C-alpha positions in Angstrom: -20.5 10.8 11.0 -19.2 7.2 10.4 -16.1 5.8 12.1 -13.0 5.9 9.5 -11.1 2.8 9.2 -8.6 1.2 6.9 -6.5 -2.0 6.6 -3.0 -2.8 7.1 -2.2 -3.0 3.4 -2.3 0.9 3.6 0.9 0.9 5.7 0.5 3.6 7.5 3.1 3.5 10.5 1.2 2.6 13.7 2.0 5.8 15.5 0.6 7.8 12.6 -2.4 5.8 12.6 -2.9 6.4 16.6 -2.3 10.2 15.9 -5.1 10.3 13.3 -7.5 8.1 15.6 -7.8 5.4 13.1 -8.6 1.9 13.4 -7.5 -0.9 11.0 -8.1 -4.4 9.8 -4.9 -6.5 10.1 -3.9 -8.5 7.2 -2.4 -12.0 7.2 0.7 -13.3 6.1 2.6 -16.8 6.6 6.3 -17.4 7.1 8.2 -20.3 8.4 4.9 -22.1 8.8 3.5 -19.6 11.1 0.6 -17.2 10.7 1.1 -13.5 11.5 -1.3 -10.3 11.1 0.5 -7.2 10.2 0.3 -4.5 13.0 1.7 -1.5 10.9 5.0 -2.0 12.7 4.1 -2.1 16.3 5.7 -5.3 17.1 6.8 -6.6 13.7 10.1 -8.4 13.5 11.1 -7.1 10.1 14.6 -8.2 10.4 13.5 -11.9 10.9 11.0 -11.7 8.0 13.4 -10.7 5.5 16.2 -12.8 6.7 13.9 -15.9 6.2 13.0 -14.6 2.8 16.5 -14.0 1.7 17.2 -17.4 3.2 14.8 -19.2 0.8 11.5 -19.4 2.8 8.9 -18.2 0.6 6.3 -16.2 2.5 2.4 -16.3 1.5 -0.4 -14.2 1.8 -4.3 -15.0 2.3 -7.7 -13.3 2.1 -9.5 -12.8 5.4 -12.8 -14.9 5.4 -16.2 -13.5 6.2 -16.1 -14.5 9.9 -12.9 -12.4 10.3 -14.7 -9.4 9.0 -17.9 -9.9 11.1 -15.7 -10.1 14.1 -13.9 -7.0 13.3 -17.1 -5.0 12.2 -19.8 -6.4 14.6 -18.7 -4.0 17.7 -19.2 -0.9 15.8 -22.6 -2.0 14.7 -23.5 -2.8 18.3 -22.5 0.7 19.3 -24.8 2.2 16.6 -21.9 3.4 14.6 -21.6 3.4 10.7 -18.3 2.8 9.1 -16.2 4.4 6.3 -13.7 2.0 5.1 -10.9 3.3 2.8 -9.5 0.4 1.4 -6.5 -1.2 -0.5 -7.2 -2.2 -4.4 -9.9 -4.5 -4.8 -8.1 -5.6 -8.1 -5.1 -6.9 -6.2 -7.0 -9.6 -3.7 -9.9 -11.7 -3.4 -10.5 -10.8 0.2 -13.2 -8.3 -0.6 -15.5 -11.0 -1.8 -15.3 -12.2 1.8 -15.9 -8.7 3.0 -19.1 -8.4 0.8 -20.5 -11.6 2.3 -19.9 -10.5 5.7 -21.6 -7.2 5.2 -24.8 -9.0 3.7 -24.9 -11.3 6.6 -24.5 -8.2 9.0 -27.2 -6.3 7.4 -29.7 -8.9 8.4 -28.8 -8.5 12.1 -28.1 -4.7 11.8 -30.5 -3.3 9.3 -30.1 0.3 10.1 -26.2 0.4 9.9 -23.9 0.7 6.9 -20.5 0.2 5.9 -19.2 2.3 3.0 -16.2 1.0 1.1 -14.0 3.4 -0.9 -11.6 1.6 -3.1 -8.4 3.6 -3.5 -7.2 1.5 -6.4 -3.7 1.5 -4.7 -1.8 -0.5 -2.2 0.8 0.3 0.4 1.4 3.9 1.1 -0.5 4.7 -2.0 -3.6 3.8 0.0 -2.2 5.0 3.2 -1.6 8.6 1.7 -5.2 8.6 1.0 -6.3 7.5 4.3 -4.0 10.2 5.9 -5.5 13.0 4.1 -9.1 11.6 4.7 -8.4 11.5 8.3 -7.5 15.1 8.4 -10.8 15.9 7.1 -12.7 13.4 9.4 -10.9 14.9 12.4 -12.3 18.4 11.4 -16.0 17.1 11.4 -16.3 16.4 7.6 -19.2 14.3 6.6 -18.8 10.9 4.9 -20.2 12.6 1.4 -17.6 15.3 1.9 -14.6 13.0 2.5 -15.8 10.5 -0.5 -16.1 13.6 -2.7 -12.5 14.8 -1.9 -11.2 11.1 -2.4 -13.0 10.8 -5.7 -10.6 13.4 -6.9 -7.5 13.0 -4.6 -7.1 9.4 -5.7 -6.3 10.4 -9.3 -3.4 12.4 -8.0 -1.5 9.7 -5.9 1.8 8.7 -7.7 3.1 5.3 -6.9 6.4 4.3 -8.4 8.6 1.3 -7.3 11.3 -1.1 -8.6 11.9 -4.6 -7.4 15.4 -6.3 -7.0 14.4 -9.7 -8.0 11.9 -10.3 -10.6 11.2 -13.9 -9.2 9.1 -12.6 -6.3 6.7 -11.1 -8.9 6.8 -14.2 -10.9 5.7 -16.2 -7.8 2.6 -13.9 -7.5 1.5 -14.3 -11.1 2.7 -10.5 -11.9 5.5 -11.5 -14.1 5.9 -14.7 -16.4 8.6 -17.0 -15.7 10.5 -16.4 -18.9 10.6 -12.7 -18.5 11.6 -13.1 -14.9 14.6 -15.2 -16.0 15.5 -12.8 -19.0 15.2 -9.8 -16.8 17.4 -11.1 -14.0 20.1 -12.3 -16.4 20.1 -8.9 -18.1 19.9 -6.9 -15.1 16.6 -5.1 -16.0 14.9 -3.2 -13.1 11.1 -2.8 -14.2 9.6 0.6 -13.3 6.0 -0.4 -11.8 3.1 1.5 -10.7 -0.5 0.9 -9.9 -2.8 2.1 -12.7 -6.2 3.9 -12.4 -8.1 0.5 -12.4 -5.8 -0.6 -9.2 -3.8 -3.2 -11.3 0.0 -3.5 -11.4 1.6 -1.7 -14.3 4.9 -2.0 -16.0 6.0 1.6 -17.2 9.4 1.0 -18.2 12.4 -1.4 -17.9 15.6 0.2 -16.7 19.2 -1.5 -16.8 20.9 -1.4 -13.6 19.9 -0.7 -10.0 21.5 2.6 -9.7 19.9 4.0 -12.6 16.5 2.5 -11.2 17.4 4.6 -8.1 18.0 7.8 -9.8 14.8 7.4 -12.2 12.9 7.1 -8.8 14.3 10.3 -7.6 13.6 12.0 -10.9 10.1 11.0 -10.9 9.6 12.8 -7.4 11.5 15.7 -8.4 9.5 16.4 -11.7 6.0 15.5 -10.7 5.6 16.3 -7.0 3.0 19.0 -6.8 2.2 19.2 -3.0 4.9 19.6 -0.8 2.6 19.9 2.2 1.8 16.2 1.7 4.0 13.4 2.8 6.5 12.1 0.4 7.0 8.4 1.2 10.3 6.5 0.5 9.8 3.3 1.3 12.3 0.2 1.2 11.9 -3.6 1.7 15.1 -4.2 3.8 17.6 -2.0 1.7 17.9 1.0 3.9 21.0 2.5 2.6 19.7 2.7 -0.7 16.4 3.9 0.8 18.4 6.9 2.4 20.2 7.3 -1.0 17.1 7.8 -2.9 15.7 10.3 -0.2 18.9 12.3 -0.3 18.8 12.4 -4.1 15.1 13.9 -3.7 16.1 16.4 -1.2 19.0 17.7 -3.2 16.4 19.1 -5.6 13.4 19.4 -3.6 14.7 20.5 0.1 11.1 21.6 1.0 9.8 18.3 0.5 8.5 16.3 3.7 10.0 13.0 3.1 9.3 10.2 5.3 11.4 7.0 5.2 9.6 3.5 6.1 10.3 -0.1 5.8 7.7 -2.0 3.4 5.6 -4.4 5.6 5.6 -8.2 5.5 2.5 -8.6 3.4 3.4 -6.3 0.6 6.9 -7.7 0.9 5.6 -11.1 0.4 4.9 -10.2 -3.2 7.6 -7.7 -4.0 10.7 -9.3 -2.3 13.6 -7.9 -0.6 15.5 -4.9 -2.1 12.3 -3.2 -3.4 12.2 0.6 -3.3 9.5 2.7 -3.9 8.2 6.5 -4.1 4.7 7.6 -3.0 3.5 11.2 -3.3 0.8 13.8 -4.7 1.3 14.8 -8.3 -1.1 16.0 -11.0 -2.4 12.6 -12.0 -1.5 9.0 -11.6 1.2 7.7 -13.8 0.0 6.5 -17.4 1.4 3.0 -18.5 3.9 3.0 -21.2 3.8 -0.8 -21.8 1.5 -3.6 -20.9 
């Protein structure tokens, strides 16, 4: 059985990762001229990060290089361990090109070792919830093949919905045109976004006003949640009161749901910006895009 790992873009809280016996690759971000590596909240100064962004500091993210991956993976191979890596969407970052190069180089030194990568085609807790369920199987002694077979089906049932407060953050990340961002901001439009089956960002609809956007997120969970044994994650990027309101709206109609509240980490927050709200849960299938 391989060692199960993930990366910090999966955003499982550090205590949950420790409970599940998981190791993770820390992803980098830059703010106010300094480099950080996200540690799943263990020592992250979320307040400082979001205060800096609101004050006009523009955060940046960057792919790891091959040497970073080799430094992380080599100890496993030295111990004779194989790796099953449940990763965030390969569509959303060039970092996996570095991973591929690192693995080719490591293969020359450790020809008997392997690293199997499962692309969740998601990000944040859309990846994290898949890691969480895979880890439960891993703890029970499931083989790599059994875990991969489970994930191949389960990934299609993970629903991710989110809305951003300021479209200009998506514009900077190339996810929204400048004209659309300005027009949407002026009109008060709040796009309902998701992660499509290919792992790319998808616009589902455009909603007028913040309150309606919050209600719509709650309605998605209420209507589509099929597995109340799995966690329903309600996440916010430094807007906890609205996140709590969203949680309460869900619990009014689905009182048995296992709702977990969590803040969005700095790497994801660099792209979506303060004020983002999201829900991640298990449904019948992934959201289908209504618009391109």
